[in-house]
PyMOL commands that place a pseudoatom at each C-alpha (Angstrom):
pseudoatom trace, name=CA, resn=UNK, resi=1, chain=A, elem=C, hetatm=0, pos=[98.932, -29.271, 56.914]
pseudoatom trace, name=CA, resn=UNK, resi=2, chain=A, elem=C, hetatm=0, pos=[96.762, -30.933, 54.261]
pseudoatom trace, name=CA, resn=UNK, resi=3, chain=A, elem=C, hetatm=0, pos=[95.379, -29.113, 51.242]
pseudoatom trace, name=CA, resn=UNK, resi=4, chain=A, elem=C, hetatm=0, pos=[91.873, -30.117, 52.413]
pseudoatom trace, name=CA, resn=UNK, resi=5, chain=A, elem=C, hetatm=0, pos=[92.323, -28.129, 55.613]
pseudoatom trace, name=CA, resn=UNK, resi=6, chain=A, elem=C, hetatm=0, pos=[93.747, -25.164, 53.694]
pseudoatom trace, name=CA, resn=UNK, resi=7, chain=A, elem=C, hetatm=0, pos=[90.769, -25.312, 51.354]
pseudoatom trace, name=CA, resn=UNK, resi=8, chain=A, elem=C, hetatm=0, pos=[88.445, -25.365, 54.363]
pseudoatom trace, name=CA, resn=UNK, resi=9, chain=A, elem=C, hetatm=0, pos=[90.058, -22.252, 55.837]
pseudoatom trace, name=CA, resn=UNK, resi=10, chain=A, elem=C, hetatm=0, pos=[89.967, -20.425, 52.518]
pseudoatom trace, name=CA, resn=UNK, resi=11, chain=A, elem=C, hetatm=0, pos=[86.414, -21.591, 51.754]
pseudoatom trace, name=CA, resn=UNK, resi=12, chain=A, elem=C, hetatm=0, pos=[85.096, -20.480, 55.147]
pseudoatom trace, name=CA, resn=UNK, resi=13, chain=A, elem=C, hetatm=0, pos=[86.892, -17.147, 54.871]
pseudoatom trace, name=CA, resn=UNK, resi=14, chain=A, elem=C, hetatm=0, pos=[85.742, -16.436, 51.324]
pseudoatom trace, name=CA, resn=UNK, resi=15, chain=A, elem=C, hetatm=0, pos=[82.214, -17.631, 52.200]
pseudoatom trace, name=CA, resn=UNK, resi=16, chain=A, elem=C, hetatm=0, pos=[82.182, -15.230, 55.127]
pseudoatom trace, name=CA, resn=UNK, resi=17, chain=A, elem=C, hetatm=0, pos=[83.318, -12.457, 52.799]
pseudoatom trace, name=CA, resn=UNK, resi=18, chain=A, elem=C, hetatm=0, pos=[80.572, -13.330, 50.308]
pseudoatom trace, name=CA, resn=UNK, resi=19, chain=A, elem=C, hetatm=0, pos=[77.934, -13.255, 53.035]
pseudoatom trace, name=CA, resn=UNK, resi=20, chain=A, elem=C, hetatm=0, pos=[79.288, -9.951, 54.274]
pseudoatom trace, name=CA, resn=UNK, resi=21, chain=A, elem=C, hetatm=0, pos=[80.023, -8.708, 50.747]
pseudoatom trace, name=CA, resn=UNK, resi=22, chain=A, elem=C, hetatm=0, pos=[77.402, -6.017, 50.300]
pseudoatom trace, name=CA, resn=UNK, resi=23, chain=A, elem=C, hetatm=0, pos=[77.783, -4.815, 53.897]
pseudoatom trace, name=CA, resn=UNK, resi=24, chain=A, elem=C, hetatm=0, pos=[81.562, -4.633, 53.401]
pseudoatom trace, name=CA, resn=UNK, resi=25, chain=A, elem=C, hetatm=0, pos=[81.155, -2.652, 50.194]
pseudoatom trace, name=CA, resn=UNK, resi=26, chain=A, elem=C, hetatm=0, pos=[78.647, -0.310, 51.857]
pseudoatom trace, name=CA, resn=UNK, resi=27, chain=A, elem=C, hetatm=0, pos=[80.917, 0.143, 54.889]
pseudoatom trace, name=CA, resn=UNK, resi=28, chain=A, elem=C, hetatm=0, pos=[83.927, 0.779, 52.684]
pseudoatom trace, name=CA, resn=UNK, resi=29, chain=A, elem=C, hetatm=0, pos=[82.028, 3.350, 50.597]
pseudoatom trace, name=CA, resn=UNK, resi=30, chain=A, elem=C, hetatm=0, pos=[80.849, 5.090, 53.766]
pseudoatom trace, name=CA, resn=UNK, resi=31, chain=A, elem=C, hetatm=0, pos=[84.418, 5.176, 55.119]
pseudoatom trace, name=CA, resn=UNK, resi=32, chain=A, elem=C, hetatm=0, pos=[85.861, 6.776, 51.977]
pseudoatom trace, name=CA, resn=UNK, resi=33, chain=A, elem=C, hetatm=0, pos=[85.201, 10.369, 51.038]
pseudoatom trace, name=CA, resn=UNK, resi=34, chain=A, elem=C, hetatm=0, pos=[83.267, 10.906, 47.767]
pseudoatom trace, name=CA, resn=UNK, resi=35, chain=A, elem=C, hetatm=0, pos=[86.375, 12.189, 45.941]
pseudoatom trace, name=CA, resn=UNK, resi=36, chain=A, elem=C, hetatm=0, pos=[88.393, 8.995, 46.619]
pseudoatom trace, name=CA, resn=UNK, resi=37, chain=A, elem=C, hetatm=0, pos=[87.937, 5.830, 44.540]
pseudoatom trace, name=CA, resn=UNK, resi=38, chain=A, elem=C, hetatm=0, pos=[86.495, 2.945, 46.549]
pseudoatom trace, name=CA, resn=UNK, resi=39, chain=A, elem=C, hetatm=0, pos=[88.923, 0.320, 45.209]
pseudoatom trace, name=CA, resn=UNK, resi=40, chain=A, elem=C, hetatm=0, pos=[89.034, -3.245, 46.472]
pseudoatom trace, name=CA, resn=UNK, resi=41, chain=A, elem=C, hetatm=0, pos=[87.824, -4.671, 49.761]
pseudoatom trace, name=CA, resn=UNK, resi=42, chain=A, elem=C, hetatm=0, pos=[90.866, -4.884, 52.031]
pseudoatom trace, name=CA, resn=UNK, resi=43, chain=A, elem=C, hetatm=0, pos=[91.339, -8.091, 54.031]
pseudoatom trace, name=CA, resn=UNK, resi=44, chain=A, elem=C, hetatm=0, pos=[94.103, -8.475, 56.609]
pseudoatom trace, name=CA, resn=UNK, resi=45, chain=A, elem=C, hetatm=0, pos=[96.199, -11.582, 57.182]
pseudoatom trace, name=CA, resn=UNK, resi=46, chain=A, elem=C, hetatm=0, pos=[98.121, -11.804, 60.466]
pseudoatom trace, name=CA, resn=UNK, resi=47, chain=A, elem=C, hetatm=0, pos=[101.484, -13.463, 59.910]
pseudoatom trace, name=CA, resn=UNK, resi=48, chain=A, elem=C, hetatm=0, pos=[104.418, -14.240, 62.227]
pseudoatom trace, name=CA, resn=UNK, resi=49, chain=A, elem=C, hetatm=0, pos=[107.786, -12.531, 61.574]
pseudoatom trace, name=CA, resn=UNK, resi=50, chain=A, elem=C, hetatm=0, pos=[109.876, -14.297, 58.910]
pseudoatom trace, name=CA, resn=UNK, resi=51, chain=A, elem=C, hetatm=0, pos=[112.590, -15.132, 61.450]
pseudoatom trace, name=CA, resn=UNK, resi=52, chain=A, elem=C, hetatm=0, pos=[110.030, -16.650, 63.850]
pseudoatom trace, name=CA, resn=UNK, resi=53, chain=A, elem=C, hetatm=0, pos=[109.926, -20.372, 64.624]
pseudoatom trace, name=CA, resn=UNK, resi=54, chain=A, elem=C, hetatm=0, pos=[106.275, -20.253, 63.492]
pseudoatom trace, name=CA, resn=UNK, resi=55, chain=A, elem=C, hetatm=0, pos=[107.123, -18.956, 60.010]
pseudoatom trace, name=CA, resn=UNK, resi=56, chain=A, elem=C, hetatm=0, pos=[107.810, -22.389, 58.510]
pseudoatom trace, name=CA, resn=UNK, resi=57, chain=A, elem=C, hetatm=0, pos=[104.821, -23.984, 60.235]
pseudoatom trace, name=CA, resn=UNK, resi=58, chain=A, elem=C, hetatm=0, pos=[102.386, -21.312, 59.021]
pseudoatom trace, name=CA, resn=UNK, resi=59, chain=A, elem=C, hetatm=0, pos=[103.813, -21.011, 55.497]
pseudoatom trace, name=CA, resn=UNK, resi=60, chain=A, elem=C, hetatm=0, pos=[101.368, -23.549, 53.939]
pseudoatom trace, name=CA, resn=UNK, resi=61, chain=A, elem=C, hetatm=0, pos=[98.422, -21.742, 55.531]
pseudoatom trace, name=CA, resn=UNK, resi=62, chain=A, elem=C, hetatm=0, pos=[99.634, -18.320, 54.375]
pseudoatom trace, name=CA, resn=UNK, resi=63, chain=A, elem=C, hetatm=0, pos=[100.330, -19.663, 50.874]
pseudoatom trace, name=CA, resn=UNK, resi=64, chain=A, elem=C, hetatm=0, pos=[96.852, -21.209, 50.742]
pseudoatom trace, name=CA, resn=UNK, resi=65, chain=A, elem=C, hetatm=0, pos=[95.131, -17.986, 51.799]
pseudoatom trace, name=CA, resn=UNK, resi=66, chain=A, elem=C, hetatm=0, pos=[97.198, -15.977, 49.303]
pseudoatom trace, name=CA, resn=UNK, resi=67, chain=A, elem=C, hetatm=0, pos=[96.300, -18.425, 46.503]
pseudoatom trace, name=CA, resn=UNK, resi=68, chain=A, elem=C, hetatm=0, pos=[92.594, -18.247, 47.337]
pseudoatom trace, name=CA, resn=UNK, resi=69, chain=A, elem=C, hetatm=0, pos=[92.607, -14.450, 47.288]
pseudoatom trace, name=CA, resn=UNK, resi=70, chain=A, elem=C, hetatm=0, pos=[94.667, -14.326, 44.090]
pseudoatom trace, name=CA, resn=UNK, resi=71, chain=A, elem=C, hetatm=0, pos=[91.751, -16.031, 42.333]
pseudoatom trace, name=CA, resn=UNK, resi=72, chain=A, elem=C, hetatm=0, pos=[89.506, -13.098, 43.293]
pseudoatom trace, name=CA, resn=UNK, resi=73, chain=A, elem=C, hetatm=0, pos=[92.066, -10.282, 43.300]
pseudoatom trace, name=CA, resn=UNK, resi=74, chain=A, elem=C, hetatm=0, pos=[89.831, -7.972, 41.282]
pseudoatom trace, name=CA, resn=UNK, resi=75, chain=A, elem=C, hetatm=0, pos=[87.527, -7.676, 44.332]
pseudoatom trace, name=CA, resn=UNK, resi=76, chain=A, elem=C, hetatm=0, pos=[89.847, -8.137, 47.318]
pseudoatom trace, name=CA, resn=UNK, resi=77, chain=A, elem=C, hetatm=0, pos=[93.220, -6.833, 48.439]
pseudoatom trace, name=CA, resn=UNK, resi=78, chain=A, elem=C, hetatm=0, pos=[95.057, -9.082, 50.907]
pseudoatom trace, name=CA, resn=UNK, resi=79, chain=A, elem=C, hetatm=0, pos=[97.348, -7.147, 53.262]
pseudoatom trace, name=CA, resn=UNK, resi=80, chain=A, elem=C, hetatm=0, pos=[99.770, -8.875, 55.655]
pseudoatom trace, name=CA, resn=UNK, resi=81, chain=A, elem=C, hetatm=0, pos=[100.129, -7.598, 59.220]
pseudoatom trace, name=CA, resn=UNK, resi=82, chain=A, elem=C, hetatm=0, pos=[103.109, -8.995, 61.116]
pseudoatom trace, name=CA, resn=UNK, resi=83, chain=A, elem=C, hetatm=0, pos=[102.555, -10.009, 64.747]
pseudoatom trace, name=CA, resn=UNK, resi=84, chain=A, elem=C, hetatm=0, pos=[105.279, -11.309, 67.048]
pseudoatom trace, name=CA, resn=UNK, resi=85, chain=A, elem=C, hetatm=0, pos=[104.667, -13.673, 69.960]
pseudoatom trace, name=CA, resn=UNK, resi=86, chain=A, elem=C, hetatm=0, pos=[104.921, -10.736, 72.351]
pseudoatom trace, name=CA, resn=UNK, resi=87, chain=A, elem=C, hetatm=0, pos=[103.061, -8.328, 70.058]
pseudoatom trace, name=CA, resn=UNK, resi=88, chain=A, elem=C, hetatm=0, pos=[99.888, -6.536, 71.063]
pseudoatom trace, name=CA, resn=UNK, resi=89, chain=A, elem=C, hetatm=0, pos=[97.159, -8.019, 68.876]
pseudoatom trace, name=CA, resn=UNK, resi=90, chain=A, elem=C, hetatm=0, pos=[94.722, -5.211, 69.681]
pseudoatom trace, name=CA, resn=UNK, resi=91, chain=A, elem=C, hetatm=0, pos=[97.214, -2.667, 68.276]
pseudoatom trace, name=CA, resn=UNK, resi=92, chain=A, elem=C, hetatm=0, pos=[97.449, -4.715, 65.062]
pseudoatom trace, name=CA, resn=UNK, resi=93, chain=A, elem=C, hetatm=0, pos=[93.655, -5.015, 64.801]
pseudoatom trace, name=CA, resn=UNK, resi=94, chain=A, elem=C, hetatm=0, pos=[93.186, -1.282, 65.432]
pseudoatom trace, name=CA, resn=UNK, resi=95, chain=A, elem=C, hetatm=0, pos=[95.839, -0.433, 62.818]
pseudoatom trace, name=CA, resn=UNK, resi=96, chain=A, elem=C, hetatm=0, pos=[94.168, -2.743, 60.283]
pseudoatom trace, name=CA, resn=UNK, resi=97, chain=A, elem=C, hetatm=0, pos=[90.755, -1.173, 60.959]
pseudoatom trace, name=CA, resn=UNK, resi=98, chain=A, elem=C, hetatm=0, pos=[92.260, 2.337, 60.741]
pseudoatom trace, name=CA, resn=UNK, resi=99, chain=A, elem=C, hetatm=0, pos=[93.708, 1.476, 57.324]
pseudoatom trace, name=CA, resn=UNK, resi=100, chain=A, elem=C, hetatm=0, pos=[90.261, 0.323, 56.155]
pseudoatom trace, name=CA, resn=UNK, resi=101, chain=A, elem=C, hetatm=0, pos=[90.635, -3.471, 56.442]
pseudoatom trace, name=CA, resn=UNK, resi=102, chain=A, elem=C, hetatm=0, pos=[87.187, -5.060, 56.636]
pseudoatom trace, name=CA, resn=UNK, resi=103, chain=A, elem=C, hetatm=0, pos=[88.225, -8.480, 57.979]
pseudoatom trace, name=CA, resn=UNK, resi=104, chain=A, elem=C, hetatm=0, pos=[91.272, -10.036, 59.671]
pseudoatom trace, name=CA, resn=UNK, resi=105, chain=A, elem=C, hetatm=0, pos=[92.346, -13.643, 59.035]
pseudoatom trace, name=CA, resn=UNK, resi=106, chain=A, elem=C, hetatm=0, pos=[94.528, -15.006, 61.806]
pseudoatom trace, name=CA, resn=UNK, resi=107, chain=A, elem=C, hetatm=0, pos=[96.355, -15.157, 64.065]
pseudoatom trace, name=CA, resn=UNK, resi=108, chain=A, elem=C, hetatm=0, pos=[97.473, -18.785, 64.374]
pseudoatom trace, name=CA, resn=UNK, resi=109, chain=A, elem=C, hetatm=0, pos=[99.491, -18.534, 67.605]
pseudoatom trace, name=CA, resn=UNK, resi=110, chain=A, elem=C, hetatm=0, pos=[97.250, -19.776, 70.434]
pseudoatom trace, name=CA, resn=UNK, resi=111, chain=A, elem=C, hetatm=0, pos=[98.299, -17.085, 72.914]
pseudoatom trace, name=CA, resn=UNK, resi=112, chain=A, elem=C, hetatm=0, pos=[97.331, -14.382, 70.403]
pseudoatom trace, name=CA, resn=UNK, resi=113, chain=A, elem=C, hetatm=0, pos=[94.020, -16.115, 69.647]
pseudoatom trace, name=CA, resn=UNK, resi=114, chain=A, elem=C, hetatm=0, pos=[93.285, -16.288, 73.383]
pseudoatom trace, name=CA, resn=UNK, resi=115, chain=A, elem=C, hetatm=0, pos=[94.122, -12.571, 73.757]
pseudoatom trace, name=CA, resn=UNK, resi=116, chain=A, elem=C, hetatm=0, pos=[91.692, -11.651, 70.973]
pseudoatom trace, name=CA, resn=UNK, resi=117, chain=A, elem=C, hetatm=0, pos=[88.972, -13.920, 72.371]
pseudoatom trace, name=CA, resn=UNK, resi=118, chain=A, elem=C, hetatm=0, pos=[89.281, -12.227, 75.764]
pseudoatom trace, name=CA, resn=UNK, resi=119, chain=A, elem=C, hetatm=0, pos=[88.860, -8.687, 74.376]
pseudoatom trace, name=CA, resn=UNK, resi=120, chain=A, elem=C, hetatm=0, pos=[85.574, -6.916, 75.204]
pseudoatom trace, name=CA, resn=UNK, resi=121, chain=A, elem=C, hetatm=0, pos=[85.212, -5.669, 71.611]
pseudoatom trace, name=CA, resn=UNK, resi=122, chain=A, elem=C, hetatm=0, pos=[86.876, -5.996, 68.218]
pseudoatom trace, name=CA, resn=UNK, resi=123, chain=A, elem=C, hetatm=0, pos=[87.390, -3.155, 65.753]
pseudoatom trace, name=CA, resn=UNK, resi=124, chain=A, elem=C, hetatm=0, pos=[86.740, -5.516, 62.804]
pseudoatom trace, name=CA, resn=UNK, resi=125, chain=A, elem=C, hetatm=0, pos=[85.639, -9.149, 62.270]
pseudoatom trace, name=CA, resn=UNK, resi=126, chain=A, elem=C, hetatm=0, pos=[88.365, -11.722, 63.013]
pseudoatom trace, name=CA, resn=UNK, resi=127, chain=A, elem=C, hetatm=0, pos=[88.645, -15.303, 61.707]
pseudoatom trace, name=CA, resn=UNK, resi=128, chain=A, elem=C, hetatm=0, pos=[91.326, -16.891, 63.915]
pseudoatom trace, name=CA, resn=UNK, resi=129, chain=A, elem=C, hetatm=0, pos=[93.039, -20.058, 62.701]
pseudoatom trace, name=CA, resn=UNK, resi=130, chain=A, elem=C, hetatm=0, pos=[93.201, -21.819, 66.054]
pseudoatom trace, name=CA, resn=UNK, resi=131, chain=A, elem=C, hetatm=0, pos=[90.830, -22.735, 68.867]
pseudoatom trace, name=CA, resn=UNK, resi=132, chain=A, elem=C, hetatm=0, pos=[90.541, -20.771, 72.065]
pseudoatom trace, name=CA, resn=UNK, resi=133, chain=A, elem=C, hetatm=0, pos=[89.733, -21.986, 75.552]
pseudoatom trace, name=CA, resn=UNK, resi=134, chain=A, elem=C, hetatm=0, pos=[87.890, -18.762, 76.335]
pseudoatom trace, name=CA, resn=UNK, resi=135, chain=A, elem=C, hetatm=0, pos=[84.231, -19.426, 77.171]
pseudoatom trace, name=CA, resn=UNK, resi=136, chain=A, elem=C, hetatm=0, pos=[83.129, -15.859, 76.388]
pseudoatom trace, name=CA, resn=UNK, resi=137, chain=A, elem=C, hetatm=0, pos=[84.173, -14.343, 73.079]
pseudoatom trace, name=CA, resn=UNK, resi=138, chain=A, elem=C, hetatm=0, pos=[83.631, -10.987, 71.394]
pseudoatom trace, name=CA, resn=UNK, resi=139, chain=A, elem=C, hetatm=0, pos=[80.786, -10.626, 68.918]
pseudoatom trace, name=CA, resn=UNK, resi=140, chain=A, elem=C, hetatm=0, pos=[82.874, -10.288, 65.733]
pseudoatom trace, name=CA, resn=UNK, resi=141, chain=A, elem=C, hetatm=0, pos=[85.109, -13.286, 66.517]
pseudoatom trace, name=CA, resn=UNK, resi=142, chain=A, elem=C, hetatm=0, pos=[85.164, -16.690, 64.843]
pseudoatom trace, name=CA, resn=UNK, resi=143, chain=A, elem=C, hetatm=0, pos=[87.801, -19.375, 65.318]
pseudoatom trace, name=CA, resn=UNK, resi=144, chain=A, elem=C, hetatm=0, pos=[88.579, -22.245, 62.994]
pseudoatom trace, name=CA, resn=UNK, resi=145, chain=A, elem=C, hetatm=0, pos=[90.715, -25.082, 64.259]
pseudoatom trace, name=CA, resn=UNK, resi=146, chain=A, elem=C, hetatm=0, pos=[92.537, -26.793, 61.409]
pseudoatom trace, name=CA, resn=UNK, resi=147, chain=A, elem=C, hetatm=0, pos=[93.379, -29.918, 63.431]
pseudoatom trace, name=CA, resn=UNK, resi=148, chain=A, elem=C, hetatm=0, pos=[91.861, -33.044, 61.886]
pseudoatom trace, name=CA, resn=UNK, resi=149, chain=A, elem=C, hetatm=0, pos=[90.308, -33.982, 65.234]
pseudoatom trace, name=CA, resn=UNK, resi=150, chain=A, elem=C, hetatm=0, pos=[88.231, -30.781, 65.177]
pseudoatom trace, name=CA, resn=UNK, resi=151, chain=A, elem=C, hetatm=0, pos=[87.131, -31.479, 61.638]
pseudoatom trace, name=CA, resn=UNK, resi=152, chain=A, elem=C, hetatm=0, pos=[86.151, -35.030, 62.624]
pseudoatom trace, name=CA, resn=UNK, resi=153, chain=A, elem=C, hetatm=0, pos=[84.145, -33.672, 65.583]
pseudoatom trace, name=CA, resn=UNK, resi=154, chain=A, elem=C, hetatm=0, pos=[82.122, -31.539, 63.164]
pseudoatom trace, name=CA, resn=UNK, resi=155, chain=A, elem=C, hetatm=0, pos=[81.671, -34.405, 60.669]
pseudoatom trace, name=CA, resn=UNK, resi=156, chain=A, elem=C, hetatm=0, pos=[80.469, -36.833, 63.346]
pseudoatom trace, name=CA, resn=UNK, resi=157, chain=A, elem=C, hetatm=0, pos=[77.999, -34.222, 64.601]
pseudoatom trace, name=CA, resn=UNK, resi=158, chain=A, elem=C, hetatm=0, pos=[76.611, -33.881, 61.056]
pseudoatom trace, name=CA, resn=UNK, resi=159, chain=A, elem=C, hetatm=0, pos=[76.401, -37.683, 60.713]
pseudoatom trace, name=CA, resn=UNK, resi=160, chain=A, elem=C, hetatm=0, pos=[74.587, -38.032, 64.040]
pseudoatom trace, name=CA, resn=UNK, resi=161, chain=A, elem=C, hetatm=0, pos=[72.217, -35.145, 63.256]
pseudoatom trace, name=CA, resn=UNK, resi=162, chain=A, elem=C, hetatm=0, pos=[71.395, -36.702, 59.871]
pseudoatom trace, name=CA, resn=UNK, resi=163, chain=A, elem=C, hetatm=0, pos=[70.640, -40.096, 61.405]
pseudoatom trace, name=CA, resn=UNK, resi=164, chain=A, elem=C, hetatm=0, pos=[68.639, -38.771, 64.383]
pseudoatom trace, name=CA, resn=UNK, resi=165, chain=A, elem=C, hetatm=0, pos=[65.275, -39.400, 62.674]
pseudoatom trace, name=CA, resn=UNK, resi=166, chain=A, elem=C, hetatm=0, pos=[66.322, -42.829, 61.407]
pseudoatom trace, name=CA, resn=UNK, resi=167, chain=A, elem=C, hetatm=0, pos=[68.837, -44.144, 63.943]
pseudoatom trace, name=CA, resn=UNK, resi=168, chain=A, elem=C, hetatm=0, pos=[71.368, -46.631, 62.652]
pseudoatom trace, name=CA, resn=UNK, resi=169, chain=A, elem=C, hetatm=0, pos=[72.714, -49.562, 64.595]
pseudoatom trace, name=CA, resn=UNK, resi=170, chain=A, elem=C, hetatm=0, pos=[76.307, -48.979, 63.607]
pseudoatom trace, name=CA, resn=UNK, resi=171, chain=A, elem=C, hetatm=0, pos=[78.677, -46.792, 61.638]
pseudoatom trace, name=CA, resn=UNK, resi=172, chain=A, elem=C, hetatm=0, pos=[81.378, -48.218, 59.390]
pseudoatom trace, name=CA, resn=UNK, resi=173, chain=A, elem=C, hetatm=0, pos=[84.712, -46.395, 59.408]
pseudoatom trace, name=CA, resn=UNK, resi=174, chain=A, elem=C, hetatm=0, pos=[86.968, -47.209, 56.468]
pseudoatom trace, name=CA, resn=UNK, resi=175, chain=A, elem=C, hetatm=0, pos=[90.680, -46.401, 56.495]
pseudoatom trace, name=CA, resn=UNK, resi=176, chain=A, elem=C, hetatm=0, pos=[93.845, -47.435, 54.714]
pseudoatom trace, name=CA, resn=UNK, resi=177, chain=A, elem=C, hetatm=0, pos=[97.011, -48.475, 56.616]
pseudoatom trace, name=CA, resn=UNK, resi=178, chain=A, elem=C, hetatm=0, pos=[98.303, -44.938, 56.025]
pseudoatom trace, name=CA, resn=UNK, resi=179, chain=A, elem=C, hetatm=0, pos=[99.149, -43.272, 59.369]
pseudoatom trace, name=CA, resn=UNK, resi=180, chain=A, elem=C, hetatm=0, pos=[97.042, -40.187, 58.552]
pseudoatom trace, name=CA, resn=UNK, resi=181, chain=A, elem=C, hetatm=0, pos=[93.998, -42.346, 57.693]
pseudoatom trace, name=CA, resn=UNK, resi=182, chain=A, elem=C, hetatm=0, pos=[94.488, -44.308, 60.907]
pseudoatom trace, name=CA, resn=UNK, resi=183, chain=A, elem=C, hetatm=0, pos=[94.595, -41.056, 62.881]
pseudoatom trace, name=CA, resn=UNK, resi=184, chain=A, elem=C, hetatm=0, pos=[91.328, -39.941, 61.241]
pseudoatom trace, name=CA, resn=UNK, resi=185, chain=A, elem=C, hetatm=0, pos=[89.696, -43.321, 61.900]
pseudoatom trace, name=CA, resn=UNK, resi=186, chain=A, elem=C, hetatm=0, pos=[90.756, -43.252, 65.586]
pseudoatom trace, name=CA, resn=UNK, resi=187, chain=A, elem=C, hetatm=0, pos=[89.370, -39.724, 65.927]
pseudoatom trace, name=CA, resn=UNK, resi=188, chain=A, elem=C, hetatm=0, pos=[86.048, -40.786, 64.362]
pseudoatom trace, name=CA, resn=UNK, resi=189, chain=A, elem=C, hetatm=0, pos=[85.771, -43.803, 66.677]
pseudoatom trace, name=CA, resn=UNK, resi=190, chain=A, elem=C, hetatm=0, pos=[86.561, -41.663, 69.739]
pseudoatom trace, name=CA, resn=UNK, resi=191, chain=A, elem=C, hetatm=0, pos=[84.001, -39.039, 68.722]
pseudoatom trace, name=CA, resn=UNK, resi=192, chain=A, elem=C, hetatm=0, pos=[81.318, -41.686, 68.066]
pseudoatom trace, name=CA, resn=UNK, resi=193, chain=A, elem=C, hetatm=0, pos=[82.077, -43.262, 71.459]
pseudoatom trace, name=CA, resn=UNK, resi=194, chain=A, elem=C, hetatm=0, pos=[81.723, -39.876, 73.198]
pseudoatom trace, name=CA, resn=UNK, resi=195, chain=A, elem=C, hetatm=0, pos=[78.278, -39.557, 71.625]
pseudoatom trace, name=CA, resn=UNK, resi=196, chain=A, elem=C, hetatm=0, pos=[77.164, -43.061, 72.631]
for i in range(1, 196): cmd.bond("trace and resi %d" % i, "trace and resi %d" % (i + 1))
show_as sticks, trace
zoom trace
């Protein structure tokens, strides 16, 4: 997974926290009795078990999220919640909400993301790190797909929206012989073709 994609995940998550910042602080203060200190805003991170086959694959993502939160550790506390492939994601979300988490990052496993997307309600906002095929999703749910093809789809949409008033005859796609660059270039060409 590239550092650009990790930065995107962390940027979107921290941006969401900034937008929700005052509401999160207000909600946290309301949830804590007056005699208790308010402390930091608790954010959950759903991680696979260390002995899971997903552990190595998700390690760069988890490390990236941890690094992003370390930079702002005076405001946020990042708490890991382990979820197995057969685990009940709603139980994990309810436990996180009960322990005063204000946001959950993850899961990555597609089956877990699909389970969350199919729930009628969520006990706290969730930023899943994978796409779901579910057409209807709960109100507090957002999914981010870190695949380069999804990022290209968004970039091409921005390019087309920005040229709608002044249509261009052609787009130029530059790439090096590097296999990753070629993959990006192919994805851009496919997305442009889909959009005529």
